[in-house]
All heavy atoms as a GROMACS GRO file, in nm:
protein
  596
    1MET      N    1   2.902  -1.579   2.210
    1MET     CA    2   2.754  -1.554   2.223
    1MET      C    3   2.713  -1.574   2.367
    1MET      O    4   2.611  -1.522   2.405
    1MET     CB    5   2.685  -1.641   2.124
    1MET     CG    6   2.534  -1.629   2.130
    1MET     SD    7   2.476  -1.512   2.007
    1MET     CE    8   2.303  -1.511   2.038
    2ALA      N    9   2.781  -1.657   2.441
    2ALA     CA   10   2.740  -1.689   2.577
    2ALA      C   11   2.728  -1.568   2.664
    2ALA      O   12   2.640  -1.557   2.747
    2ALA     CB   13   2.835  -1.787   2.639
    3GLU      N   14   2.816  -1.471   2.642
    3GLU     CA   15   2.811  -1.350   2.731
    3GLU      C   16   2.694  -1.259   2.693
    3GLU      O   17   2.657  -1.179   2.776
    3GLU     CB   18   2.944  -1.273   2.725
    3GLU     CG   19   3.001  -1.263   2.587
    3GLU     CD   20   3.146  -1.209   2.590
    3GLU    OE1   21   3.232  -1.276   2.645
    3GLU    OE2   22   3.159  -1.098   2.532
    4THR      N   23   2.634  -1.272   2.575
    4THR     CA   24   2.517  -1.190   2.539
    4THR      C   25   2.388  -1.266   2.550
    4THR      O   26   2.286  -1.213   2.514
    4THR     CB   27   2.535  -1.136   2.397
    4THR    OG1   28   2.545  -1.242   2.306
    4THR    CG2   29   2.656  -1.046   2.383
    5ASP      N   30   2.390  -1.389   2.593
    5ASP     CA   31   2.265  -1.463   2.609
    5ASP      C   32   2.178  -1.401   2.714
    5ASP      O   33   2.228  -1.368   2.825
    5ASP     CB   34   2.297  -1.610   2.650
    5ASP     CG   35   2.349  -1.697   2.534
    5ASP    OD1   36   2.336  -1.652   2.417
    5ASP    OD2   37   2.407  -1.799   2.566
    6PRO      N   38   2.052  -1.378   2.684
    6PRO     CA   39   1.962  -1.312   2.781
    6PRO      C   40   1.936  -1.403   2.901
    6PRO      O   41   1.917  -1.525   2.880
    6PRO     CB   42   1.834  -1.284   2.698
    6PRO     CG   43   1.846  -1.368   2.575
    6PRO     CD   44   1.986  -1.402   2.554
    7LYS      N   45   1.939  -1.345   3.015
    7LYS     CA   46   1.918  -1.421   3.141
    7LYS      C   47   1.772  -1.406   3.190
    7LYS      O   48   1.720  -1.491   3.259
    7LYS     CB   49   2.013  -1.379   3.247
    7LYS     CG   50   2.159  -1.388   3.208
    7LYS     CD   51   2.205  -1.532   3.201
    7LYS     CE   52   2.355  -1.534   3.180
    7LYS     NZ   53   2.395  -1.611   3.059
    8THR      N   54   1.713  -1.286   3.155
    8THR     CA   55   1.578  -1.258   3.205
    8THR      C   56   1.489  -1.218   3.086
    8THR      O   57   1.538  -1.196   2.977
    8THR     CB   58   1.580  -1.140   3.306
    8THR    OG1   59   1.624  -1.024   3.240
    8THR    CG2   60   1.676  -1.173   3.424
    9VAL      N   61   1.363  -1.206   3.116
    9VAL     CA   62   1.270  -1.161   3.009
    9VAL      C   63   1.306  -1.020   2.968
    9VAL      O   64   1.300  -0.992   2.848
    9VAL     CB   65   1.123  -1.166   3.067
    9VAL    CG1   66   1.027  -1.104   2.971
    9VAL    CG2   67   1.081  -1.310   3.098
   10GLN      N   68   1.350  -0.936   3.060
   10GLN     CA   69   1.389  -0.797   3.025
   10GLN      C   70   1.510  -0.801   2.931
   10GLN      O   71   1.517  -0.721   2.836
   10GLN     CB   72   1.416  -0.715   3.150
   10GLN     CG   73   1.292  -0.684   3.233
   10GLN     CD   74   1.258  -0.794   3.331
   10GLN    OE1   75   1.326  -0.893   3.342
   10GLN    NE2   76   1.141  -0.781   3.394
   11ASP      N   77   1.603  -0.888   2.960
   11ASP     CA   78   1.720  -0.900   2.873
   11ASP      C   79   1.679  -0.947   2.736
   11ASP      O   80   1.727  -0.893   2.630
   11ASP     CB   81   1.824  -0.998   2.933
   11ASP     CG   82   1.890  -0.952   3.059
   11ASP    OD1   83   1.885  -0.827   3.083
   11ASP    OD2   84   1.947  -1.033   3.127
   12LEU      N   85   1.592  -1.044   2.726
   12LEU     CA   86   1.545  -1.093   2.601
   12LEU      C   87   1.471  -0.983   2.524
   12LEU      O   88   1.490  -0.967   2.401
   12LEU     CB   89   1.455  -1.214   2.619
   12LEU     CG   90   1.394  -1.280   2.492
   12LEU    CD1   91   1.510  -1.327   2.403
   12LEU    CD2   92   1.302  -1.393   2.528
   13THR      N   93   1.391  -0.908   2.593
   13THR     CA   94   1.315  -0.796   2.530
   13THR      C   95   1.412  -0.695   2.478
   13THR      O   96   1.397  -0.646   2.358
   13THR     CB   97   1.223  -0.730   2.632
   13THR    OG1   98   1.130  -0.831   2.682
   13THR    CG2   99   1.147  -0.615   2.572
   14ALA      N  100   1.517  -0.664   2.547
   14ALA     CA  101   1.616  -0.564   2.502
   14ALA      C  102   1.691  -0.616   2.383
   14ALA      O  103   1.716  -0.542   2.284
   14ALA     CB  104   1.716  -0.534   2.616
   15VAL      N  105   1.727  -0.746   2.378
   15VAL     CA  106   1.794  -0.805   2.266
   15VAL      C  107   1.708  -0.799   2.141
   15VAL      O  108   1.750  -0.766   2.031
   15VAL     CB  109   1.840  -0.948   2.294
   15VAL    CG1  110   1.884  -1.020   2.175
   15VAL    CG2  111   1.949  -0.950   2.403
   16VAL      N  112   1.577  -0.837   2.160
   16VAL     CA  113   1.487  -0.841   2.046
   16VAL      C  114   1.466  -0.696   1.996
   16VAL      O  115   1.465  -0.678   1.871
   16VAL     CB  116   1.348  -0.903   2.085
   16VAL    CG1  117   1.247  -0.885   1.976
   16VAL    CG2  118   1.367  -1.053   2.112
   17GLN      N  119   1.451  -0.597   2.082
   17GLN     CA  120   1.430  -0.461   2.039
   17GLN      C  121   1.555  -0.413   1.964
   17GLN      O  122   1.540  -0.342   1.864
   17GLN     CB  123   1.404  -0.372   2.160
   17GLN     CG  124   1.262  -0.388   2.216
   17GLN     CD  125   1.240  -0.304   2.340
   17GLN    OE1  126   1.333  -0.263   2.409
   17GLN    NE2  127   1.112  -0.278   2.368
   18THR      N  128   1.669  -0.448   2.010
   18THR     CA  129   1.793  -0.406   1.943
   18THR      C  130   1.800  -0.468   1.802
   18THR      O  131   1.831  -0.401   1.703
   18THR     CB  132   1.917  -0.449   2.026
   18THR    OG1  133   1.914  -0.387   2.152
   18THR    CG2  134   2.046  -0.414   1.955
   19LEU      N  135   1.766  -0.598   1.791
   19LEU     CA  136   1.768  -0.665   1.660
   19LEU      C  137   1.667  -0.601   1.568
   19LEU      O  138   1.694  -0.581   1.452
   19LEU     CB  139   1.743  -0.813   1.678
   19LEU     CG  140   1.856  -0.895   1.737
   19LEU    CD1  141   1.809  -1.037   1.767
   19LEU    CD2  142   1.975  -0.895   1.648
   20LEU      N  143   1.548  -0.572   1.618
   20LEU     CA  144   1.443  -0.513   1.535
   20LEU      C  145   1.485  -0.371   1.489
   20LEU      O  146   1.463  -0.335   1.375
   20LEU     CB  147   1.310  -0.507   1.610
   20LEU     CG  148   1.240  -0.636   1.633
   20LEU    CD1  149   1.118  -0.618   1.720
   20LEU    CD2  150   1.200  -0.696   1.497
   21GLN      N  151   1.552  -0.295   1.577
   21GLN     CA  152   1.598  -0.162   1.536
   21GLN      C  153   1.707  -0.175   1.429
   21GLN      O  154   1.710  -0.098   1.338
   21GLN     CB  155   1.651  -0.082   1.656
   21GLN     CG  156   1.688   0.055   1.627
   21GLN     CD  157   1.573   0.140   1.573
   21GLN    OE1  158   1.464   0.136   1.630
   21GLN    NE2  159   1.595   0.206   1.464
   22GLN      N  160   1.799  -0.271   1.447
   22GLN     CA  161   1.902  -0.291   1.347
   22GLN      C  162   1.839  -0.332   1.213
   22GLN      O  163   1.885  -0.283   1.104
   22GLN     CB  164   2.000  -0.399   1.391
   22GLN     CG  165   2.086  -0.355   1.508
   22GLN     CD  166   2.170  -0.466   1.564
   22GLN    OE1  167   2.149  -0.584   1.534
   22GLN    NE2  168   2.274  -0.436   1.648
   23MET      N  169   1.743  -0.420   1.216
   23MET     CA  170   1.676  -0.460   1.090
   23MET      C  171   1.607  -0.340   1.027
   23MET      O  172   1.608  -0.323   0.902
   23MET     CB  173   1.577  -0.571   1.119
   23MET     CG  174   1.644  -0.704   1.153
   23MET     SD  175   1.525  -0.831   1.206
   23MET     CE  176   1.418  -0.843   1.067
   24GLN      N  177   1.542  -0.258   1.110
   24GLN     CA  178   1.470  -0.140   1.056
   24GLN      C  179   1.571  -0.041   0.992
   24GLN      O  180   1.546   0.009   0.884
   24GLN     CB  181   1.390  -0.069   1.167
   24GLN     CG  182   1.324   0.062   1.124
   24GLN     CD  183   1.217   0.041   1.021
   24GLN    OE1  184   1.153  -0.065   1.013
   24GLN    NE2  185   1.203   0.136   0.930
   25ASP      N  186   1.685  -0.024   1.057
   25ASP     CA  187   1.786   0.066   1.004
   25ASP      C  188   1.841   0.013   0.866
   25ASP      O  189   1.858   0.091   0.776
   25ASP     CB  190   1.903   0.082   1.103
   25ASP     CG  191   1.862   0.156   1.228
   25ASP    OD1  192   1.752   0.220   1.231
   25ASP    OD2  193   1.936   0.147   1.328
   26LYS      N  194   1.867  -0.116   0.860
   26LYS     CA  195   1.915  -0.175   0.736
   26LYS      C  196   1.811  -0.165   0.626
   26LYS      O  197   1.843  -0.135   0.510
   26LYS     CB  198   1.956  -0.317   0.758
   26LYS     CG  199   2.089  -0.335   0.838
   26LYS     CD  200   2.126  -0.477   0.860
   26LYS     CE  201   2.254  -0.482   0.941
   26LYS     NZ  202   2.299  -0.623   0.963
   27PHE      N  203   1.685  -0.194   0.662
   27PHE     CA  204   1.579  -0.182   0.564
   27PHE      C  205   1.566  -0.040   0.513
   27PHE      O  206   1.550  -0.018   0.394
   27PHE     CB  207   1.446  -0.225   0.628
   27PHE     CG  208   1.328  -0.211   0.537
   27PHE    CD1  209   1.301  -0.308   0.438
   27PHE    CD2  210   1.244  -0.103   0.542
   27PHE    CE1  211   1.198  -0.296   0.353
   27PHE    CE2  212   1.139  -0.084   0.459
   27PHE     CZ  213   1.113  -0.185   0.363
   28GLN      N  214   1.576   0.059   0.600
   28GLN     CA  215   1.566   0.200   0.560
   28GLN      C  216   1.681   0.237   0.467
   28GLN      O  217   1.664   0.303   0.366
   28GLN     CB  218   1.563   0.289   0.682
   28GLN     CG  219   1.540   0.437   0.650
   28GLN     CD  220   1.400   0.456   0.588
   28GLN    OE1  221   1.304   0.406   0.634
   28GLN    NE2  222   1.396   0.528   0.475
   29THR      N  223   1.805   0.190   0.501
   29THR     CA  224   1.919   0.218   0.415
   29THR      C  225   1.901   0.157   0.276
   29THR      O  226   1.922   0.225   0.174
   29THR     CB  227   2.048   0.161   0.485
   29THR    OG1  228   2.065   0.225   0.609
   29THR    CG2  229   2.170   0.186   0.394
   30MET      N  230   1.856   0.031   0.273
   30MET     CA  231   1.835  -0.034   0.143
   30MET      C  232   1.722   0.039   0.065
   30MET      O  233   1.733   0.060  -0.058
   30MET     CB  234   1.799  -0.183   0.165
   30MET     CG  235   1.920  -0.263   0.209
   30MET     SD  236   1.876  -0.436   0.259
   30MET     CE  237   1.755  -0.487   0.147
   31SER      N  238   1.620   0.075   0.133
   31SER     CA  239   1.509   0.143   0.065
   31SER      C  240   1.555   0.277   0.009
   31SER      O  241   1.523   0.312  -0.107
   31SER     CB  242   1.397   0.170   0.168
   31SER     OG  243   1.289   0.238   0.112
   32ASP      N  244   1.632   0.352   0.083
   32ASP     CA  245   1.688   0.477   0.033
   32ASP      C  246   1.776   0.461  -0.088
   32ASP      O  247   1.769   0.539  -0.181
   32ASP     CB  248   1.766   0.549   0.145
   32ASP     CG  249   1.677   0.601   0.257
   32ASP    OD1  250   1.557   0.612   0.241
   32ASP    OD2  251   1.733   0.630   0.370
   33GLN      N  252   1.857   0.352  -0.083
   33GLN     CA  253   1.947   0.325  -0.198
   33GLN      C  254   1.864   0.290  -0.324
   33GLN      O  255   1.893   0.333  -0.433
   33GLN     CB  256   2.041   0.213  -0.166
   33GLN     CG  257   2.147   0.249  -0.066
   33GLN     CD  258   2.230   0.130  -0.017
   33GLN    OE1  259   2.192   0.014  -0.038
   33GLN    NE2  260   2.343   0.160   0.046
   34ILE      N  261   1.760   0.213  -0.304
   34ILE     CA  262   1.676   0.171  -0.419
   34ILE      C  263   1.605   0.293  -0.476
   34ILE      O  264   1.604   0.309  -0.596
   34ILE     CB  265   1.572   0.064  -0.374
   34ILE    CG1  266   1.648  -0.068  -0.348
   34ILE    CG2  267   1.467   0.041  -0.482
   34ILE    CD1  268   1.562  -0.170  -0.277
   35ILE      N  269   1.553   0.374  -0.389
   35ILE     CA  270   1.483   0.495  -0.440
   35ILE      C  271   1.582   0.585  -0.509
   35ILE      O  272   1.552   0.644  -0.616
   35ILE     CB  273   1.415   0.569  -0.316
   35ILE    CG1  274   1.298   0.488  -0.271
   35ILE    CG2  275   1.371   0.706  -0.362
   35ILE    CD1  276   1.236   0.535  -0.144
   36GLY      N  277   1.701   0.603  -0.457
   36GLY     CA  278   1.805   0.687  -0.521
   36GLY      C  279   1.839   0.635  -0.659
   36GLY      O  280   1.849   0.711  -0.752
   37ARG      N  281   1.854   0.499  -0.669
   37ARG     CA  282   1.887   0.445  -0.803
   37ARG      C  283   1.773   0.467  -0.898
   37ARG      O  284   1.796   0.495  -1.018
   37ARG     CB  285   1.916   0.294  -0.790
   37ARG     CG  286   2.058   0.268  -0.742
   37ARG     CD  287   2.093   0.123  -0.750
   37ARG     NE  288   2.148   0.082  -0.621
   37ARG     CZ  289   2.110  -0.022  -0.545
   37ARG    NH1  290   2.013  -0.098  -0.586
   37ARG    NH2  291   2.173  -0.043  -0.434
   38ASN      N  292   1.652   0.452  -0.852
   38ASN     CA  293   1.535   0.468  -0.937
   38ASN      C  294   1.522   0.611  -0.987
   38ASN      O  295   1.489   0.634  -1.101
   38ASN     CB  296   1.405   0.426  -0.866
   38ASN     CG  297   1.392   0.270  -0.861
   38ASN    OD1  298   1.455   0.200  -0.936
   38ASN    ND2  299   1.310   0.225  -0.768
   39ILE      N  300   1.554   0.706  -0.899
   39ILE     CA  301   1.546   0.847  -0.940
   39ILE      C  302   1.651   0.875  -1.049
   39ILE      O  303   1.624   0.942  -1.146
   39ILE     CB  304   1.565   0.937  -0.815
   39ILE    CG1  305   1.439   0.929  -0.727
   39ILE    CG2  306   1.590   1.081  -0.858
   39ILE    CD1  307   1.449   1.002  -0.596
   40LEU      N  308   1.773   0.822  -1.029
   40LEU     CA  309   1.878   0.846  -1.127
   40LEU      C  310   1.839   0.777  -1.262
   40LEU      O  311   1.857   0.838  -1.368
   40LEU     CB  312   2.010   0.783  -1.079
   40LEU     CG  313   2.081   0.858  -0.967
   40LEU    CD1  314   2.204   0.780  -0.920
   40LEU    CD2  315   2.121   0.996  -1.010
   41PHE      N  316   1.782   0.659  -1.254
   41PHE     CA  317   1.737   0.589  -1.378
   41PHE      C  318   1.628   0.672  -1.446
   41PHE      O  319   1.632   0.692  -1.572
   41PHE     CB  320   1.686   0.449  -1.341
   41PHE     CG  321   1.629   0.379  -1.458
   41PHE    CD1  322   1.708   0.322  -1.554
   41PHE    CD2  323   1.490   0.364  -1.466
   41PHE    CE1  324   1.653   0.256  -1.662
   41PHE    CE2  325   1.434   0.295  -1.574
   41PHE     CZ  326   1.516   0.238  -1.675
   42LEU      N  327   1.533   0.721  -1.368
   42LEU     CA  328   1.424   0.798  -1.429
   42LEU      C  329   1.474   0.927  -1.488
   42LEU      O  330   1.425   0.973  -1.594
   42LEU     CB  331   1.316   0.824  -1.327
   42LEU     CG  332   1.231   0.697  -1.287
   42LEU    CD1  333   1.132   0.736  -1.179
   42LEU    CD2  334   1.158   0.642  -1.409
   43ASN      N  335   1.569   0.994  -1.422
   43ASN     CA  336   1.627   1.109  -1.478
   43ASN      C  337   1.697   1.091  -1.610
   43ASN      O  338   1.679   1.169  -1.704
   43ASN     CB  339   1.730   1.174  -1.380
   43ASN     CG  340   1.669   1.247  -1.264
   43ASN    OD1  341   1.551   1.285  -1.272
   43ASN    ND2  342   1.740   1.268  -1.156
   44CYS      N  343   1.767   0.979  -1.625
   44CYS     CA  344   1.828   0.943  -1.750
   44CYS      C  345   1.726   0.919  -1.856
   44CYS      O  346   1.737   0.963  -1.970
   44CYS     CB  347   1.914   0.814  -1.735
   44CYS     SG  348   2.065   0.850  -1.640
   45ARG      N  349   1.617   0.850  -1.815
   45ARG     CA  350   1.508   0.821  -1.915
   45ARG      C  351   1.438   0.947  -1.958
   45ARG      O  352   1.408   0.963  -2.076
   45ARG     CB  353   1.403   0.728  -1.851
   45ARG     CG  354   1.451   0.588  -1.817
   45ARG     CD  355   1.482   0.506  -1.943
   45ARG     NE  356   1.368   0.502  -2.027
   45ARG     CZ  357   1.304   0.395  -2.068
   45ARG    NH1  358   1.343   0.277  -2.030
   45ARG    NH2  359   1.204   0.402  -2.151
   46ILE      N  360   1.419   1.040  -1.866
   46ILE     CA  361   1.357   1.167  -1.902
   46ILE      C  362   1.446   1.249  -1.993
   46ILE      O  363   1.403   1.305  -2.093
   46ILE     CB  364   1.325   1.252  -1.776
   46ILE    CG1  365   1.207   1.184  -1.703
   46ILE    CG2  366   1.293   1.398  -1.810
   46ILE    CD1  367   1.178   1.242  -1.569
   47ASP      N  368   1.577   1.249  -1.965
   47ASP     CA  369   1.675   1.318  -2.055
   47ASP      C  370   1.668   1.259  -2.192
   47ASP      O  371   1.670   1.332  -2.295
   47ASP     CB  372   1.815   1.313  -1.999
   47ASP     CG  373   1.835   1.393  -1.871
   47ASP    OD1  374   1.749   1.483  -1.844
   47ASP    OD2  375   1.935   1.373  -1.802
   48ASP      N  376   1.671   1.127  -2.204
   48ASP     CA  377   1.658   1.059  -2.331
   48ASP      C  378   1.529   1.094  -2.405
   48ASP      O  379   1.527   1.120  -2.525
   48ASP     CB  380   1.666   0.908  -2.322
   48ASP     CG  381   1.805   0.860  -2.279
   48ASP    OD1  382   1.903   0.940  -2.290
   48ASP    OD2  383   1.818   0.742  -2.236
   49LEU      N  384   1.421   1.096  -2.331
   49LEU     CA  385   1.291   1.134  -2.389
   49LEU      C  386   1.289   1.276  -2.440
   49LEU      O  387   1.242   1.301  -2.555
   49LEU     CB  388   1.178   1.111  -2.287
   49LEU     CG  389   1.037   1.139  -2.330
   49LEU    CD1  390   0.997   1.049  -2.445
   49LEU    CD2  391   0.939   1.120  -2.216
   50GLU      N  392   1.342   1.367  -2.364
   50GLU     CA  393   1.351   1.509  -2.409
   50GLU      C  394   1.433   1.521  -2.536
   50GLU      O  395   1.394   1.594  -2.629
   50GLU     CB  396   1.406   1.598  -2.299
   50GLU     CG  397   1.312   1.621  -2.184
   50GLU     CD  398   1.376   1.694  -2.067
   50GLU    OE1  399   1.502   1.700  -2.059
   50GLU    OE2  400   1.296   1.748  -1.989
   51LYS      N  401   1.545   1.448  -2.544
   51LYS     CA  402   1.626   1.451  -2.661
   51LYS      C  403   1.557   1.392  -2.782
   51LYS      O  404   1.556   1.450  -2.891
   51LYS     CB  405   1.758   1.372  -2.639
   51LYS     CG  406   1.851   1.378  -2.756
   51LYS     CD  407   1.974   1.288  -2.737
   51LYS     CE  408   2.063   1.284  -2.854
   51LYS     NZ  409   2.001   1.245  -2.979
   52ASN      N  410   1.485   1.282  -2.758
   52ASN     CA  411   1.411   1.222  -2.874
   52ASN      C  412   1.298   1.312  -2.920
   52ASN      O  413   1.275   1.324  -3.038
   52ASN     CB  414   1.353   1.083  -2.829
   52ASN     CG  415   1.458   0.980  -2.814
   52ASN    OD1  416   1.566   0.988  -2.872
   52ASN    ND2  417   1.430   0.879  -2.738
   53ILE      N  418   1.233   1.380  -2.831
   53ILE     CA  419   1.129   1.474  -2.869
   53ILE      C  420   1.186   1.591  -2.948
   53ILE      O  421   1.131   1.630  -3.050
   53ILE     CB  422   1.051   1.524  -2.744
   53ILE    CG1  423   0.964   1.413  -2.685
   53ILE    CG2  424   0.963   1.647  -2.780
   53ILE    CD1  425   0.903   1.446  -2.553
   54ALA      N  426   1.299   1.640  -2.903
   54ALA     CA  427   1.366   1.750  -2.974
   54ALA      C  428   1.404   1.705  -3.114
   54ALA      O  429   1.386   1.778  -3.214
   54ALA     CB  430   1.484   1.801  -2.895
   55ASP      N  431   1.459   1.583  -3.125
   55ASP     CA  432   1.496   1.528  -3.251
   55ASP      C  433   1.375   1.516  -3.347
   55ASP      O  434   1.380   1.548  -3.463
   55ASP     CB  435   1.566   1.396  -3.239
   55ASP     CG  436   1.707   1.402  -3.177
   55ASP    OD1  437   1.757   1.511  -3.170
   55ASP    OD2  438   1.756   1.298  -3.136
   56LEU      N  439   1.263   1.461  -3.291
   56LEU     CA  440   1.144   1.449  -3.372
   56LEU      C  441   1.088   1.583  -3.419
   56LEU      O  442   1.040   1.600  -3.530
   56LEU     CB  443   1.039   1.375  -3.291
   56LEU     CG  444   1.065   1.226  -3.271
   56LEU    CD1  445   0.959   1.165  -3.174
   56LEU    CD2  446   1.056   1.152  -3.403
   57MET      N  447   1.096   1.686  -3.328
   57MET     CA  448   1.048   1.818  -3.365
   57MET      C  449   1.135   1.875  -3.478
   57MET      O  450   1.083   1.934  -3.572
   57MET     CB  451   1.053   1.909  -3.239
   57MET     CG  452   0.946   1.878  -3.139
   57MET     SD  453   0.958   1.971  -2.989
   57MET     CE  454   0.940   2.136  -3.046
   58THR      N  455   1.267   1.853  -3.471
   58THR     CA  456   1.356   1.898  -3.574
   58THR      C  457   1.322   1.828  -3.706
   58THR      O  458   1.316   1.891  -3.812
   58THR     CB  459   1.502   1.871  -3.535
   58THR    OG1  460   1.530   1.941  -3.415
   58THR    CG2  461   1.598   1.916  -3.642
   59GLN      N  462   1.305   1.698  -3.703
   59GLN     CA  463   1.271   1.621  -3.821
   59GLN      C  464   1.138   1.663  -3.879
   59GLN      O  465   1.120   1.664  -4.004
   59GLN     CB  466   1.265   1.472  -3.790
   59GLN     CG  467   1.401   1.410  -3.761
   59GLN     CD  468   1.385   1.264  -3.716
   59GLN    OE1  469   1.279   1.207  -3.721
   59GLN    NE2  470   1.499   1.206  -3.672
   60ALA      N  471   1.044   1.704  -3.798
   60ALA     CA  472   0.913   1.746  -3.844
   60ALA      C  473   0.912   1.893  -3.890
   60ALA      O  474   0.811   1.944  -3.940
   60ALA     CB  475   0.811   1.730  -3.736
   61GLY      N  476   1.022   1.959  -3.871
   61GLY     CA  477   1.034   2.103  -3.914
   61GLY      C  478   0.967   2.199  -3.814
   61GLY      O  479   0.934   2.311  -3.850
   62VAL      N  480   0.956   2.155  -3.693
   62VAL     CA  481   0.898   2.246  -3.593
   62VAL      C  482   1.014   2.320  -3.533
   62VAL      O  483   1.112   2.265  -3.485
   62VAL     CB  484   0.823   2.158  -3.483
   62VAL    CG1  485   0.776   2.250  -3.368
   62VAL    CG2  486   0.711   2.081  -3.544
   63GLU      N  487   0.998   2.450  -3.525
   63GLU     CA  488   1.102   2.532  -3.457
   63GLU      C  489   1.043   2.594  -3.338
   63GLU      O  490   0.927   2.629  -3.337
   63GLU     CB  491   1.144   2.648  -3.554
   63GLU     CG  492   1.213   2.598  -3.682
   63GLU     CD  493   1.251   2.711  -3.772
   63GLU    OE1  494   1.252   2.829  -3.727
   63GLU    OE2  495   1.281   2.685  -3.891
   64GLU      N  496   1.120   2.607  -3.237
   64GLU     CA  497   1.078   2.671  -3.113
   64GLU      C  498   1.159   2.800  -3.095
   64GLU      O  499   1.279   2.793  -3.075
   64GLU     CB  500   1.104   2.580  -2.991
   64GLU     CG  501   1.054   2.639  -2.863
   64GLU     CD  502   1.071   2.547  -2.743
   64GLU    OE1  503   1.106   2.429  -2.767
   64GLU    OE2  504   1.053   2.590  -2.633
   65LEU      N  505   1.091   2.910  -3.111
   65LEU     CA  506   1.158   3.039  -3.096
   65LEU      C  507   1.118   3.093  -2.959
   65LEU      O  508   1.004   3.080  -2.918
   65LEU     CB  509   1.124   3.134  -3.208
   65LEU     CG  510   1.161   3.090  -3.352
   65LEU    CD1  511   1.107   3.187  -3.452
   65LEU    CD2  512   1.310   3.073  -3.358
   66GLU      N  513   1.209   3.164  -2.898
   66GLU     CA  514   1.181   3.224  -2.765
   66GLU      C  515   1.066   3.323  -2.780
   66GLU      O  516   1.067   3.410  -2.861
   66GLU     CB  517   1.307   3.294  -2.713
   66GLU     CG  518   1.291   3.334  -2.567
   66GLU     CD  519   1.423   3.387  -2.516
   66GLU    OE1  520   1.529   3.334  -2.552
   66GLU    OE2  521   1.416   3.483  -2.434
   67GLY      N  522   0.967   3.303  -2.693
   67GLY     CA  523   0.851   3.396  -2.691
   67GLY      C  524   0.744   3.368  -2.795
   67GLY      O  525   0.641   3.435  -2.797
   68GLU      N  526   0.763   3.272  -2.881
   68GLU     CA  527   0.664   3.237  -2.982
   68GLU      C  528   0.609   3.098  -2.955
   68GLU      O  529   0.676   3.015  -2.894
   68GLU     CB  530   0.726   3.239  -3.122
   68GLU     CG  531   0.761   3.377  -3.175
   68GLU     CD  532   0.805   3.369  -3.316
   68GLU    OE1  533   0.779   3.271  -3.387
   68GLU    OE2  534   0.873   3.463  -3.362
   69SER      N  535   0.489   3.074  -3.002
   69SER     CA  536   0.432   2.943  -2.990
   69SER      C  537   0.497   2.853  -3.092
   69SER      O  538   0.556   2.895  -3.189
   69SER     CB  539   0.286   2.948  -3.009
   69SER     OG  540   0.253   2.988  -3.142
   70LYS      N  541   0.492   2.722  -3.071
   70LYS     CA  542   0.552   2.624  -3.160
   70LYS      C  543   0.456   2.606  -3.280
   70LYS      O  544   0.343   2.568  -3.264
   70LYS     CB  545   0.574   2.493  -3.088
   70LYS     CG  546   0.664   2.506  -2.970
   70LYS     CD  547   0.673   2.382  -2.893
   70LYS     CE  548   0.751   2.401  -2.765
   70LYS     NZ  549   0.750   2.288  -2.676
   71THR      N  550   0.512   2.629  -3.401
   71THR     CA  551   0.434   2.607  -3.519
   71THR      C  552   0.523   2.541  -3.622
   71THR      O  553   0.645   2.561  -3.626
   71THR     CB  554   0.382   2.741  -3.579
   71THR    OG1  555   0.493   2.827  -3.601
   71THR    CG2  556   0.286   2.808  -3.486
   72PRO      N  557   0.465   2.459  -3.709
   72PRO     CA  558   0.549   2.398  -3.815
   72PRO      C  559   0.615   2.505  -3.903
   72PRO      O  560   0.551   2.604  -3.934
   72PRO     CB  561   0.449   2.318  -3.892
   72PRO     CG  562   0.331   2.300  -3.802
   72PRO     CD  563   0.330   2.417  -3.714
   73ALA      N  564   0.737   2.480  -3.942
   73ALA     CA  565   0.813   2.577  -4.021
   73ALA      C  566   0.745   2.599  -4.156
   73ALA      O  567   0.752   2.703  -4.213
   73ALA     CB  568   0.958   2.530  -4.035
   74ALA      N  569   0.684   2.496  -4.210
   74ALA     CA  570   0.620   2.506  -4.342
   74ALA      C  571   0.501   2.597  -4.341
   74ALA      O  572   0.468   2.656  -4.443
   74ALA     CB  573   0.577   2.365  -4.387
   75ASN      N  574   0.438   2.617  -4.226
   75ASN     CA  575   0.320   2.705  -4.219
   75ASN      C  576   0.356   2.851  -4.192
   75ASN      O  577   0.270   2.935  -4.188
   75ASN     CB  578   0.224   2.654  -4.109
   75ASN     CG  579   0.154   2.524  -4.144
   75ASN    OD1  580   0.158   2.484  -4.262
   75ASN    ND2  581   0.104   2.455  -4.045
   76LYS      N  582   0.481   2.877  -4.161
   76LYS     CA  583   0.521   3.017  -4.131
   76LYS      C  584   0.530   3.096  -4.261
   76LYS      O  585   0.563   3.044  -4.367
   76LYS     CB  586   0.656   3.021  -4.066
   76LYS     CG  587   0.650   2.968  -3.920
   76LYS     CD  588   0.781   2.992  -3.854
   76LYS     CE  589   0.773   2.947  -3.707
   76LYS     NZ  590   0.895   2.967  -3.636
   77SER      N  591   0.497   3.223  -4.254
   77SER     CA  592   0.508   3.312  -4.372
   77SER      C  593   0.609   3.415  -4.356
   77SER      O  594   0.658   3.448  -4.258
   77SER     CB  595   0.378   3.376  -4.411
   77SER     OG  596   0.290   3.385  -4.303
   0.00000   0.00000   0.00000
């Protein structure tokens, strides 16, 4: 560490700026990783929710036909 010890105010400023930049870079990397994990988690939750809704619609007798509105199967003639 002795060879990197700042000798002047300018050296100290450069060291502090470098440390702050490194901290900012690490923070940004961690933030990106957290956001990425949250997006994956939310995607899984949305997929589960869509499956549960489809299951509930099936149990309720609701059919979804292409080009038609959703209506209960019991009300169709």
